[in-house]
ZAMARGU-4260 file (C-alpha; in steps of 0.2 Angstrom, whole numbers, plus 5000, padded with zeros to 4 digits):
<rodrens>
0) 5000/5000/5000 | 5007/5017/4995 | 5007/5029/5010 | 5008/5048/5007 | 5012/5060/5022
5) 5007/5078/5018 | 5013/5078/5001 | 5010/5095/4992 | 5016/5096/4974 | 5010/5108/4961
10) 5012/5112/4942 | 5023/5103/4930 | 5033/5096/4945 | 5018/5085/4950 | 5017/5075/4934
15) 5028/5060/4940 | 5019/5059/4957 | 5002/5060/4947 | 5008/5045/4937 | 5013/5035/4952
20) 4997/5039/4961 | 4986/5034/4946 | 4994/5017/4944 | 5002/5011/4961 | 5001/4993/4956
25) 5013/4996/4941 | 5027/5002/4953 | 5023/4989/4967 | 5039/4981/4973 | 5050/4993/4964
30) 5061/5007/4970 | 5055/5022/4962 | 5063/5040/4962 | 5053/5055/4958 | 5061/5071/4951
35) 5051/5085/4957 | 5055/5101/4947 | 5048/5116/4939 | 5048/5134/4938 | 5037/5137/4953
40) 5050/5140/4966 | 5046/5154/4978 | 5060/5166/4975 | 5060/5173/4993 | 5062/5155/5000
45) 5076/5151/4988 | 5085/5167/4993 | 5083/5163/5012 | 5090/5145/5009 | 5105/5152/4999
50) 5108/5166/5012 | 5108/5154/5026 | 5119/5142/5017 | 5132/5157/5014 | 5131/5160/5033
55) 5135/5142/5037 | 5149/5141/5025 | 5157/5157/5032 | 5154/5167/5015 | 5142/5179/5024
60) 5146/5186/5041 | 5141/5199/5054 | 5155/5210/5061 | 5153/5222/5075 | 5164/5238/5075
65) 5164/5250/5090 | 5172/5267/5086 | 5172/5286/5091 | 5157/5294/5082 | 5167/5307/5072
70) 5166/5313/5054 | 5173/5300/5042 | 5174/5285/5054 | 5161/5275/5044 | 5172/5279/5028
75) 5187/5273/5037 | 5179/5257/5042 | 5172/5253/5025 | 5189/5257/5017 | 5197/5244/5029
80) 5184/5231/5024 | 5186/5234/5006 | 5205/5233/5007 | 5203/5216/5016 | 5194/5210/5000
85) 5177/5209/5008 | 5161/5215/5001 | 5148/5225/5012 | 5130/5219/5010 | 5123/5229/5025
90) 5128/5243/5037 | 5118/5247/5053 | 5125/5263/5061 | 5119/5262/5078 | 5119/5277/5090
95) 5104/5277/5101 | 5102/5258/5105 | 5121/5256/5109 | 5128/5252/5126 | 5143/5262/5121
100) 5147/5280/5128 | 5138/5294/5120 | 5153/5299/5110 | 5154/5282/5102 | 5145/5272/5088
105) 5142/5254/5085 | 5142/5248/5067 | 5136/5231/5062 | 5142/5225/5045 | 5135/5211/5035
110) 5150/5206/5024 | 5152/5194/5010 | 5169/5184/5012 | 5178/5169/5005 | 5177/5158/5020
115) 5179/5159/5040 | 5197/5162/5038 | 5194/5178/5028 | 5181/5184/5041 | 5195/5183/5054
120) 5207/5192/5042 | 5194/5206/5040 | 5192/5207/5059 | 5211/5207/5061 | 5213/5222/5049
125) 5200/5232/5058 | 5209/5229/5074 | 5225/5234/5066 | 5217/5250/5061 | 5213/5254/5079
130) 5194/5249/5079 | 5186/5238/5092 | 5180/5224/5081 | 5174/5206/5082 | 5162/5194/5074
135) 5144/5193/5080
</rodrens>
């Protein structure tokens, strides 16, 4: 007896499953593999899966940088990151919700890197430049 547990397939990707369900006796006693494919992949879900995979592989990382809140400090931080060969995806420049002193700023960077070693290199370059930095 064929058992199906909460299977949801739609569009062209359902053709193979439909054939199996229509004539289960034909496939009885056989090992059957179904290829479920189609163009109906939810783009936001796919983007989330890719992004989480990049985080797990060390290709996307968050780095926290604390610095004095002076003109040009953000430009200096981003220059160091660029010179280290990382690409900045996001910047969160935090003044009000920081536990740092009123003259300081906390910058959270989301950066694209090559691997976890590269993340450590970027942090090391920020530290060498005089910033208080570390991965989240």
